[in-house]
N, C-alpha and C positions, 0 to 999 in steps of 0.2 A: 487392540492396544486399549489401556482404562482409560477413563474418562480424565483423572487427574495428568497423566501422562501428556494427553494431548492438549489440555490446557497449560503446561508447563512448554510445550512445543510452540503452540502460538505467541504464547507470552515473550517468547524467543525470537520470534519473526518480528514481533513490535520493539523489544526491546533493545535485542542484542544486535540485529539486522537492521532495523532502520532509523531506532534512535541513536546508536553506538555507531552504525556503521560495520559491523563486524561481519567482513564476506564470507570467512571461514564456516559460516553455520550455513549456509546457504547450500552445501552439500549433504550436511546432518540432516536438515530438515524437508527437503525436495528430492521428489524424483530426478533425476536426470533430465530426463523431458518430463514436463508436467503440462497436462492437457491444461490451456488457458480458454475457457469461453466467454473471454470479452470479446465484444465487435472488433474487427480487424485483425484479429489474432487467434493463431488455433494452437500453437504449443510453444513453449516457452523453454529452452534450453539453461541449465543451469548457470553459464559464461552469459547468457543473454540477462538473466534477471540480477547478477553482478554487476551488469554496464547500468542497469535501470536503477538501480539502488546509489550506486556512485552517481549518477548524474542528479538524481534528485538530492541526494544530498548535497552537491554542488550548488544547485538553483536556490536549495532552500537551506543555508550555512547552519543555522541553530534548529533546525528540524527535530520533533520530539514527537512520536506516536505515543498512544496510550489506547489502551482496551477501554470502553464504555461499558460495552454489555456482549457477552458472549454465550452462547449454547451450546453442547457439545451433547450428540447423540448417537451410540455406536461410535463407528468411524468420521462421524461428519461432524464440522466445526463452523458455527455461523458467528462471526462478529463484527463489531462497529467500534470501528477506530476513529479517533479525532487525530487530527495531526495539527501543531502548532509549528509557526515556521516564520522566517524571515525571508524574504524575496530578494537575494542580493545579486544573480546573475540570470542574463537571460532566458526566458522558458519559451522555447518557439519564438513566435514573434513578437514574444512581449519582452520590452526592454526591463531590465531591475530597476524598483522602484523603491525597495529598504523598506517596504511595510511589512508590517508584522501579519499575519492572514491565518484564520484555523479553516478545515473543512474536513468532512466527515467521509468514509469509505467504510461500505459493507461487505464484507467478503465470504463468501461459502468454498472451506476448502473439504476434501474427500482423502483422506488419510490409506493408505494400502495397509497390510498386515504387520508391516515391520514399523509403521509410524512416519513414513516421509509422506508427505502431500504428492499426492499423483494427478489430481485435477483441482481447478481453482475458477472460480466466479468473481468478480470482484464489480462494483460499481461505485462512483466518488462523485462527489459534489463540484465537478468539475467549474460549472457556469460559475456556483458562488465563490470559488477561489478567483477566477476571472474576474467577477465584480469585485472584489477587494483588491485586488493588485492593479484596478481601473484599467481593466481591458474588455469589459463589458459594462454597459451602463444600463439601468433599468430603461430609461426613454428608449434609447437605440433598439432595446429588445421588446419594445411596447408593454412594459410591466409597470405597475403602478408604483 
C-alpha cells in the first residue's frame, strides 16, 4: 500500500470514526480481528471497537480528534493524535464535570497488504486527562 493511501486511511480513523462517529468505516479500515498490543487487551474485534467509539463519543460529547504528527514507513504508521472534548457523562468512576479537556494519544498501526490495519499499539495521557477532569490531583500523586 502506498504511503499516501495509508495517510488517507489514518485520517479516516481520526476524522470519520473518532470525530464524526461514523462506525461504517471500522470494517473498511481494520481487519476483522485487530491484534491490540495495549496492556490488558490482546485483540479487538470490529464490533468491540465500534462499542468503544460509541462509549468514547457518549462520554465526551464534543469529541474532536486531530492528527498532530504522522510518520508512514512501508506498511507502518505512527501518529500522535490530540483529543479535545467536554466531559458530559461518567467515565468509569469519574462523575461528569462539564469541563473541557485535551489529551494526547500515540498510536503505531501495522497494515496488511490490503491496507486494513491488523495490529495496533496505543498509549495515551490518561493521567493528564484525569487531572483535567479533577479525578487525580498533583498533591495526591505526590507531584509538584
